[in-house]
C-alpha positions in Angstrom: 116.9 88.2 104.7 119.9 87.8 107.0 119.2 84.1 107.4 119.1 83.8 103.6 122.4 85.6 103.2 124.1 83.6 105.9 123.4 80.5 103.7 125.8 82.0 101.1 129.0 82.8 103.0 131.0 83.3 99.8 128.9 86.2 98.4 130.8 89.3 97.7 129.4 92.8 98.1 128.5 93.1 94.4 126.8 89.8 94.5 124.6 90.9 97.4 123.8 94.2 95.6 122.7 92.2 92.5 120.6 89.9 94.6 118.9 92.8 96.4 118.1 94.5 93.0 116.6 91.2 91.8 114.5 90.9 94.9 113.4 94.6 94.5 112.3 94.0 90.9 110.2 91.0 91.8 109.0 92.0 95.3 108.8 95.8 95.4 106.3 95.7 98.3 108.7 93.8 100.5 111.4 96.4 99.9 108.9 99.1 100.5 107.7 97.5 103.8 111.3 97.1 105.0 112.0 100.7 104.2 108.9 101.8 106.1 110.1 99.8 109.2 113.6 101.5 108.9 112.2 105.0 108.2 108.9 105.3 110.2 108.9 109.1 110.0 108.2 109.1 106.3 104.6 109.4 105.1 103.7 106.2 103.3 100.9 107.7 101.3 103.3 110.0 99.5 106.2 107.6 98.9 104.7 105.9 95.8 103.8 109.2 94.2 107.4 110.3 93.9 108.4 107.2 92.0 105.3 107.2 89.9 106.0 110.8 88.8 109.5 109.7 87.8 108.1 106.9 85.8 105.6 109.2 84.0 108.4 111.8 83.3 110.5 109.1 81.6 107.7 108.9 79.1 107.4 106.0 76.7 104.5 104.0 75.4 103.9 102.2 78.7 104.7 105.0 81.2 101.2 105.4 82.5 100.7 101.6 82.8 104.0 101.2 84.7 103.1 104.1 87.0 99.7 102.4 87.7 101.5 99.0 88.4 103.9 100.8 90.7 101.0 102.4 92.6 99.2 99.2 93.0 102.2 97.2 94.1 103.1 99.9 96.8 99.6 100.7 98.0 97.4 97.6 97.3 94.9 99.9 95.5 92.4 98.4 93.0 93.1 99.0 89.3 90.4 101.7 89.1 91.7 103.5 92.2 95.3 103.3 91.0 94.3 104.6 87.6 92.5 107.5 89.1 95.4 108.2 91.5 97.9 108.3 88.7 95.7 110.4 86.5 95.5 112.9 89.4 99.2 113.3 89.4 
């Protein structure tokens, strides 16, 4: 990531923030893995559940689907396993 940012010397702080948000939207697992390296004391099995509960609590037509997608992207679970895990929340 640092190498990429070094290629854009004129980026302002807000530009970097927007770039990181865009990366997070398209590559959530990469952001998750980077966070795990920076915070090894956190329990990885529980991290996805907090965000999935937030997604479910927001409601909406696709809340459960989005929670399942989040679970799969963070854990690598199969569709059936992720569905069961989200339903267990």
